[in-house]
C-alpha positions as CSV (number, residue, x, y, z in Angstrom):
1,M,172.3,106.8,-138.9
2,E,172.0,108.8,-142.2
3,K,169.6,111.7,-142.2
4,G,166.3,110.8,-143.5
5,Y,167.0,106.9,-143.3
6,M,165.0,104.9,-140.9
7,T,165.0,101.2,-140.2
8,E,162.3,99.2,-138.6
9,S,162.9,96.0,-136.5
10,Y,160.3,93.4,-135.8
11,V,160.5,90.1,-133.8
12,F,158.2,87.3,-134.8
13,P,158.3,84.2,-132.7
14,A,158.2,80.9,-134.7
15,I,156.7,77.7,-133.4
16,F,158.4,74.5,-134.3
17,E,156.3,71.5,-133.9
18,Y,158.1,68.1,-134.2
19,A,156.1,65.2,-135.6
20,D,157.0,61.7,-136.8
21,D,156.8,62.9,-140.5
22,G,158.9,66.1,-140.1
23,I,158.8,69.6,-138.5
24,N,155.9,72.1,-138.9
25,I,156.7,75.7,-138.5
26,W,154.3,78.6,-138.1
27,F,154.3,82.2,-136.9
28,P,151.3,83.0,-134.7
29,D,151.6,86.7,-135.3
30,I,151.4,86.4,-139.1
31,E,148.2,85.0,-140.6
32,S,148.8,82.0,-142.8
33,A,152.6,82.0,-142.4
34,Y,153.6,78.4,-142.1
35,T,155.9,75.9,-143.7
36,S,157.3,72.4,-142.9
37,A,160.6,70.5,-143.2
38,H,162.3,67.2,-142.6
39,N,165.2,68.4,-140.4
40,D,166.3,71.4,-138.3
41,E,168.5,73.0,-141.1
42,Q,165.8,72.9,-143.6
43,A,163.2,74.1,-141.1
44,L,165.3,77.2,-140.3
45,R,165.8,78.0,-144.1
46,N,162.0,77.5,-144.8
47,A,161.0,79.8,-141.9
48,E,163.4,82.5,-143.2
49,D,161.9,82.1,-146.7
50,V,158.4,82.6,-145.3
51,L,159.4,85.7,-143.4
52,E,161.1,87.1,-146.6
53,V,157.9,86.6,-148.6
54,W,156.0,88.3,-145.9
55,K,158.5,91.1,-145.6
56,A,158.4,91.7,-149.4
57,V,154.5,91.9,-149.4
58,Y,154.6,94.2,-146.3
59,I,157.1,96.6,-148.0
60,L,155.0,96.7,-151.1
61,Q,151.8,97.4,-149.2
62,K,153.6,100.1,-147.1
63,A,154.8,101.8,-150.3
64,N,151.1,101.8,-151.5
65,M,152.1,99.8,-154.7
66,G,149.9,97.0,-153.6
67,P,151.1,93.5,-154.0
68,R,150.1,91.4,-157.0
69,W,149.3,88.5,-154.6
70,D,147.7,88.2,-151.3
71,V,150.2,87.3,-148.5
72,N,148.0,84.1,-147.9
73,Q,148.3,83.1,-151.5
74,L,152.2,83.6,-151.4
75,A,152.5,81.6,-148.2
76,G,150.4,78.8,-149.8
77,M,152.5,79.0,-152.9
78,V,155.8,78.8,-151.0
79,N,154.5,75.8,-148.9
80,N,153.3,74.1,-152.1
81,L,156.7,74.6,-153.7
82,Q,158.5,73.4,-150.7
83,E,156.4,70.2,-150.7
84,Q,157.2,69.6,-154.4
85,V,160.8,70.1,-153.9
86,S,160.7,67.6,-151.0
87,T,158.9,65.1,-153.0
88,L,161.4,65.4,-155.8
89,K,164.3,65.0,-153.5
90,R,162.7,61.8,-152.0
91,K,162.2,60.4,-155.5
92,L,165.9,61.2,-156.4
93,N,167.3,59.5,-153.3
């Protein structure tokens, strides 16, 4: 490890709930971090996206720059966009 360079590692369990209409994914350790998908591959991608948004907000807060958006607002926006993309894909198929 380089002098002065530190990394942090975190583990966040994800809950995948399978329902008739798709898969709901949420992270019990992160408030309002949830998403949904229609298949396992999409569920993993969406879960990674939620964590990336959370990580970006966390880094901004840690650097005292303050995020422009609240993490709950960002999670809601990501979920909303994912739903819109899913709707468009269904319409195109």
